[in-house]
KEDREN-409531 format. One record per atom (N, C-alpha, C, O, CB): x, y, z. Coordinates in steps of 0.2 Angstrom, whole numbers, padded with zeros to 4 digits, always signed. Glycine has a CB too. Layout:
// residues N
XYZ/...
//
This chain:
// residues 81
+0402+0568+0495/+0409+0566+0491/+0408+0558+0491/+0407+0554+0496/+0417+0569+0495/+0409+0555+0485/+0408+0549+0483/+0415+0545+0481/+0418+0547+0477/+0402+0548+0477/+0418+0537+0486/+0423+0537+0484/+0426+0531+0481/+0431+0527+0481/+0426+0539+0489/+0419+0533+0478/+0420+0529+0470/+0417+0531+0466/+0412+0535+0466/+0418+0521+0469/+0418+0527+0459/+0413+0532+0452/+0409+0527+0449/+0411+0521+0448/+0417+0536+0444/+0402+0530+0450/+0399+0524+0446/+0399+0525+0439/+0400+0530+0436/+0391+0522+0448/+0397+0520+0438/+0398+0519+0429/+0393+0516+0423/+0394+0515+0417/+0404+0514+0428/+0387+0515+0428/+0379+0515+0425/+0373+0518+0430/+0373+0520+0436/+0378+0508+0424/+0370+0518+0426/+0364+0521+0429/+0361+0516+0435/+0359+0510+0433/+0359+0523+0423/+0360+0519+0442/+0357+0514+0447/+0346+0517+0447/+0344+0522+0449/+0363+0516+0456/+0342+0511+0446/+0338+0511+0445/+0336+0517+0454/+0338+0517+0459/+0337+0504+0443/+0330+0520+0451/+0327+0526+0459/+0328+0524+0465/+0331+0527+0469/+0320+0527+0461/+0324+0516+0465/+0322+0515+0471/+0328+0511+0473/+0327+0509+0479/+0316+0512+0471/+0332+0510+0470/+0338+0509+0474/+0343+0514+0477/+0347+0514+0482/+0341+0505+0469/+0341+0518+0473/+0346+0523+0476/+0345+0528+0484/+0348+0530+0488/+0345+0528+0469/+0335+0527+0483/+0331+0530+0487/+0332+0522+0495/+0331+0522+0501/+0322+0531+0482/+0333+0517+0491/+0335+0511+0499/+0343+0513+0500/+0345+0509+0504/+0335+0498+0497/+0346+0515+0498/+0354+0514+0498/+0356+0523+0499/+0360+0523+0504/+0357+0511+0491/+0355+0527+0498/+0360+0534+0499/+0359+0534+0507/+0354+0534+0511/+0357+0543+0494/+0365+0535+0508/+0365+0535+0517/+0367+0532+0520/+0370+0534+0525/+0360+0535+0521/+0368+0525+0518/+0368+0521+0523/+0374+0516+0519/+0372+0511+0518/+0360+0518+0525/+0380+0516+0518/+0383+0514+0514/+0388+0516+0522/+0390+0512+0526/+0384+0516+0506/+0389+0523+0523/+0394+0523+0528/+0390+0520+0536/+0394+0518+0541/+0397+0530+0527/+0384+0521+0536/+0383+0516+0542/+0384+0510+0540/+0389+0507+0544/+0375+0516+0546/+0382+0507+0536/+0386+0497+0535/+0392+0498+0535/+0395+0494+0539/+0384+0492+0527/+0397+0503+0531/+0404+0502+0532/+0406+0503+0541/+0410+0499+0543/+0407+0507+0527/+0405+0508+0544/+0405+0505+0552/+0404+0499+0553/+0407+0497+0558/+0400+0507+0556/+0401+0496+0551/+0398+0487+0556/+0403+0484+0552/+0406+0480+0555/+0388+0482+0556/+0405+0485+0545/+0409+0481+0542/+0417+0481+0544/+0421+0476+0544/+0408+0482+0536/+0418+0487+0545/+0427+0491+0544/+0431+0484+0546/+0434+0481+0542/+0429+0499+0552/+0430+0483+0553/+0434+0477+0557/+0434+0472+0550/+0439+0472+0546/+0429+0473+0566/+0429+0468+0549/+0428+0461+0545/+0433+0464+0538/+0439+0460+0537/+0419+0459+0542/+0432+0469+0534/+0435+0472+0529/+0443+0474+0532/+0448+0471+0529/+0431+0477+0527/+0444+0478+0535/+0452+0475+0538/+0455+0468+0538/+0459+0467+0533/+0453+0475+0545/+0453+0465+0541/+0453+0456+0542/+0455+0451+0536/+0458+0446+0535/+0445+0454+0543/+0452+0455+0532/+0450+0453+0525/+0457+0455+0521/+0460+0450+0520/+0442+0459+0521/+0459+0461+0520/+0463+0465+0518/+0470+0462+0519/+0474+0461+0514/+0462+0471+0521/+0470+0460+0526/+0476+0458+0529/+0478+0450+0525/+0484+0449+0523/+0475+0457+0536/+0473+0446+0526/+0473+0441+0520/+0475+0441+0514/+0480+0438+0514/+0469+0440+0518/+0471+0445+0508/+0472+0447+0505/+0480+0449+0502/+0482+0447+0497/+0467+0449+0507/+0483+0453+0506/+0491+0456+0508/+0493+0450+0507/+0496+0448+0502/+0493+0459+0516/+0492+0445+0512/+0497+0441+0514/+0497+0435+0509/+0501+0431+0510/+0496+0440+0520/+0492+0434+0503/+0492+0428+0498/+0495+0432+0492/+0499+0428+0489/+0485+0425+0496/+0495+0439+0490/+0499+0442+0487/+0507+0442+0488/+0511+0443+0484/+0495+0448+0487/+0508+0441+0493/+0517+0439+0494/+0519+0432+0492/+0523+0429+0489/+0521+0440+0503/+0514+0430+0495/+0514+0422+0496/+0515+0421+0490/+0519+0417+0489/+0507+0417+0499/+0512+0424+0483/+0511+0420+0477/+0516+0425+0473/+0518+0422+0468/+0504+0420+0473/+0520+0433+0474/+0525+0434+0473/+0524+0441+0469/+0528+0445+0467/+0529+0428+0469/+0515+0443+0469/+0513+0448+0466/+0518+0453+0467/+0521+0456+0463/+0507+0449+0468/+0518+0454+0475/+0522+0458+0479/+0527+0454+0481/+0527+0447+0482/+0519+0462+0484/+0532+0458+0482/+0535+0457+0488/+0534+0455+0495/+0528+0456+0498/+0538+0461+0488/+0539+0451+0500/+0537+0451+0506/+0537+0456+0507/+0532+0457+0510/+0540+0448+0509/+0541+0463+0507/+0543+0467+0512/+0536+0472+0510/+0532+0475+0513/+0552+0470+0512/+0537+0472+0503/+0529+0476+0504/+0523+0474+0508/+0519+0478+0511/+0527+0476+0499/+0523+0468+0506/+0518+0464+0511/+0518+0465+0517/+0514+0469+0520/+0518+0456+0511/+0523+0464+0520/+0524+0467+0529/+0524+0473+0530/+0522+0474+0535/+0531+0466+0532/+0526+0478+0525/+0523+0486+0525/+0516+0485+0526/+0514+0487+0531/+0525+0491+0520/+0512+0484+0522/+0505+0483+0522/+0502+0482+0527/+0500+0486+0531/+0502+0479+0517/+0502+0475+0529/+0500+0471+0536/+0501+0476+0541/+0497+0478+0545/+0504+0465+0537/+0508+0479+0542/+0509+0484+0548/+0504+0489+0547/+0501+0491+0552/+0516+0486+0547/+0504+0491+0544/+0498+0497+0542/+0492+0494+0541/+0489+0499+0544/+0500+0502+0536/+0488+0490+0539/+0482+0486+0541/+0482+0486+0548/+0477+0488+0551/+0482+0479+0537/+0487+0483+0552/+0484+0483+0558/+0484+0486+0562/+0480+0485+0566/+0484+0480+0561/+0488+0493+0561/+0487+0500+0562/+0480+0502+0563/+0476+0505+0567/+0490+0505+0556/+0479+0500+0559/+0471+0504+0556/+0467+0500+0559/+0461+0503+0560/+0468+0504+0548/+0469+0492+0561/+0462+0487+0564/+0463+0490+0574/+0458+0489+0577/+0464+0475+0561/+0468+0491+0575/+0470+0495+0584/+0466+0499+0583/+0461+0500+0587/+0478+0499+0586/+0466+0503+0578/+0462+0512+0578/+0455+0510+0579/+0452+0514+0582/+0463+0517+0568/+0451+0502+0575/+0447+0501+0576/+0444+0499+0581/+0438+0499+0582/+0446+0500+0573/+0448+0496+0584/+0447+0490+0589/+0447+0495+0594/+0445+0491+0599/+0453+0485+0589/+0449+0501+0597/+0450+0507+0601/+0444+0512+0599/+0443+0518+0602/+0458+0510+0599/+0441+0509+0594/+0437+0515+0595/+0439+0523+0590/+0435+0528+0588/+0437+0517+0603/+0446+0522+0588/+0448+0529+0586/+0446+0531+0576/+0444+0535+0572/+0459+0529+0589/+0446+0524+0576/+0444+0524+0568/+0438+0527+0567/+0434+0525+0571/+0443+0518+0565/+0436+0533+0561/+0429+0535+0559/+0431+0535+0551/+0437+0533+0549/+0425+0543+0562/+0424+0537+0548/+0424+0535+0542/+0420+0544+0541/+0414+0546+0544/+0419+0526+0541/+0424+0548+0538/+0419+0554+0538/+0412+0555+0536/+0410+0552+0532/+0420+0558+0534/+0409+0559+0538/+0403+0561+0535/+0404+0563+0528/+0401+0560+0524/+0400+0566+0538/+0405+0565+0527/+0405+0566+0521/+0407+0563+0514/+0408+0565+0509/+0407+0569+0521/+0407+0556+0517/+0408+0550+0512/+0404+0547+0512/+0401+0545+0517/+0412+0546+0513/+0401+0545+0507/+0395+0541+0505/+0398+0531+0501/+0393+0527+0499/+0391+0547+0499/
//
């Protein structure tokens, strides 16, 4: 199952190089992705794109994910590419 929709064709050499490696790469980058998302949510709250309460709720949930990552409990299903 793809968690994203491809809208253009991809060169077969690129597919051969990348297929099956996204999950592996995501597992190495997950902590940085969450930290980046926390920063993004903070910015959205500061410029009033989302409310302060929404920003707090999102950051609380992202921190829960971060705790799972740091404790080794977070995983990405093998069915996700």
